[in-house]
N, C-alpha and C positions, 0 to 999 in steps of 0.2 A: 593118315601120318606118315605113311611114306614119302608121299610129294612134298613135306612139309619142309624134309631137309636141304637146304641150301648150301649146302659146306662144298666143296667142289667145284662148286659149278662156274661158267662163265658168262656172266651179262655184258652181251653187247650195247654199248654206248659209245657216245663221244667225248672224252671228259677226259682234265688236268691229268689225272690217275690214271686213266689206259694208257697214255702217250709216253708216261713216264716207264724209267729204266725199271725191267725185273728186280734188276739186283737193289734197286733204291727200297723198292716196295718188299724186298725178303730182308732189309737189315730194318729201313722203316716195321716191320711188323715185329721183329727179335726183339728193338728198342722200346715197340708200346708194352709188352708182354712183361718185358722186364722191369718199368715205370708199375705195374702194376703189385709188384710184389716188392718193391722196396717199403713202403711206408704202410702204419695203417692207420695216418691221421684223413679227417675229411676231406682238408684243400688236397692233397696231390689226385685224389679221387676226382675233385672236381674240376679239376683242370684237365684231369684223363679224359672226361665226361665231353666235355669243351671241344676239346681234340678229337675224341671217336667224332663227333657230332659235326665239325669243319668237315671231317674225310669226309663221311654221308655223302655232305652237301655238295662237296664237290665231284665226287665219284659219279652223281647223276643216276645212282642206282633206287630205288622207288623204298622208302625206309618198311615199307610193311614186309617188304620182300627181303631183307636182313632179318626182319621180327619176328619173323615163321620160322626160320632155320631154327627158333631157340624153342618150338613147341617139342621137337624132338628130345631134348636135353632139360625139359621141365621137372618130371621126375628122378636127375641125375643131381639137381638142384635141391629140389626137395631134401632128398637123402643125403646129400651134405649140410647142409644147412642143419636136419635134422641130429644130426653124429656132432656138431659144434656145439650145440643149445643145451644138450643132453650130458653129454660127453668131457665137457671143461671146468674143469674147478676152478668156484670163486664165491662170489657174494651171491646167495639164495637169492630169486625173485618171487617164485613159485614153482609148487608141486605137482606133479600130474600124474597120479598113482605112485608109481616109485618113481620117479624121474624125478630128476630138480633141474629146472632151467635158471642157469645163473646170468647176473649181468656182464660177465665177460664172454660167457658163450653163446648170447642173444650178440653180441658185436660180433665176436669173429664169426657168427653165423652173416650177419649181413655183410660184411666182409667179402668173404669166401665167395657170396654169390654175386656179390656185385664183379668181383673177378672174373666170375666164370661167365658172366653174362657180356661185358666189356672184351675178354679174353676170345669167346665165338665170334663177337661183333667183329673184333678188330680181324681175326683172321680172314673171316669173310670176306670181308673187303678185300684183302691180296687177293684171293682165288675165282672172287667174283669181276676184277677189273685186270685179271693176268691170263693169259691161254694159258695150256699145257705148255704148247713149243716155247713159250716165253719163261715159261718159271725152268725147266730143263736145261734152258741157256743159260740165265740168270743163278741157278744152282753152280751150274757145272763152273762159272768163270768166277764165282767167289769162293770153292773149293779148289780153282786152281792151285793153290800152294803145296797142296797134299799130292800131287804129283809127284815132287819130289822124292816122297817116301814108297813111289808104287802105289800109290790108293786109285782105284778106277774109279775116277772120278765122274766121265761121262757114263759111265753102267750107274754109276748109283744114281746121280739126277734122270737118268731115262728112266729109272725103276719108280723113283718118289712122284715124278710128273705122271706117270703111267696107274700109278696106285691112287693118286690126286683123281687122274680122267676116269677110272673106274668108279669111283664112288655113286653117281649120278646115276651110271649106266645099270649099276648092282641094284641100286636103289627104286628106278622103274623097272628091271626084270622082277625087282621083289615084287611090287603092286601090282603085278600083270600077272603074277602067280597066285596070288592074295585072292586076285579077282576072278581068276579060273575055279579056286577051289571053293569060294563060295559060291557060284554060280552050279557049284556040283554039290550045296548044301554045307558046306562048313563054315562053323560059327566063328568066328575072332573075337566079338567083341561081349557076349553075353559070360557070366559068372565071374570068379573071384581072380586076383592077381594069378594064382597056379595055374587055374585053370587056363588062361590066357594064354601061360607061358608055355604050358604044353598044345596047344592049339598050335602054338609057332614052331614046332618041331617036323611037321611035315613038311613046312617052308625048305625044310633046309637041305632037303635031297637035292630036289629041280633044281635050289639057287645053287648048291654046289657045283651039278654039273652044267647049270647052265654059264657057269663062270670058269669049271675048266676047259668045256669049248669055245669060249669066248678069248681064253689067254693063247688059246693052241691057234685059234686063226689069226690073232694077233703073230703070233712065230712064225708060224707059213708066210703072213704077208712080208713079215721084217725079211725072210732069207728070198722072199720071192726080187725083192727089191734089194739083194746083194748086200744086208746090212752086217757089216764086220766090228762093229766097236766103235768110238770115237778117233781111233789113231788114223792120222794122216786124211781126219776129214775136215771141208773147208765149212761156211757158213755161209747164209746165201745172204742173210742180213746181221752179218757182225754187231754184237752190243757196243754201242759207244755214247760215253755222256755228252747232253747237253746243258744249255745254262739253266732247263727248268730242274735238271737232276741235281746238279749244285746246288741250287736254291732251296729241295727239297730236303737235301745231305743240313744244310744253315737251320731248315725249319725243325726237322727231330733233333737237333743237337740243341738247340734254343729251349724246344718240350722238355728234352729231356734234363736240362740245365733247371729248369722253372721249376720240376717235380722236386728236384734234390732241394734247391731252393726250401719251396715250401716243404718239405718233411724234415729239413732243419729248422727251420726257424719257429711251425707252429707246432 
């Protein structure tokens, strides 16, 4: 299960999305997420599905690789759907024990599940097609106006990029610790949900120790390279918009306009 999580990882490929400016991908991801929460009608979601399918095809990242990351959030999806089904008031459909499933609750559960799935896959496309360095540069450029009010943009962007980069590293470390403990007789699979949760507790101490050790090594490496923050730093490859980036913005605006039109008319 640990290795099934793909969020935060970079997939090496030669595609149009890989070559786009990171600012375009960051803004595109934000626009796509916003579009998912604008309306609850089926037509806008169908357009979001078509747009997502097109981006997956253009990215040249295997679809199975993206879907694999959903396995880790299946429980979250089920819990969210269950809460919406049982706790939303409306027209009753049928009753299970003392819990009543309503028509409105079932509709909400379906749309919430679709939103979460689209959101996770859409965000994964950004991280799978953008290196951590590109993400840092993109976020720093987008947040540059905040420098006027003395916000440490470079440091914030660096921290967010490092956090994303550490996700797959910590997952790999967790997998190694689990295998080491299983070789010594630990059991993570048998028993009910509470027993499985308790079995995971012994993983926390070595995982935290490993995380702090890696953070310390990273800090020492940055100090050894005389890292002093973003002031006065220059870029080896400064970000510049090209024709493909402008075209991508036009496509994004057309998609958002399409969602709004479909949501208003249907």
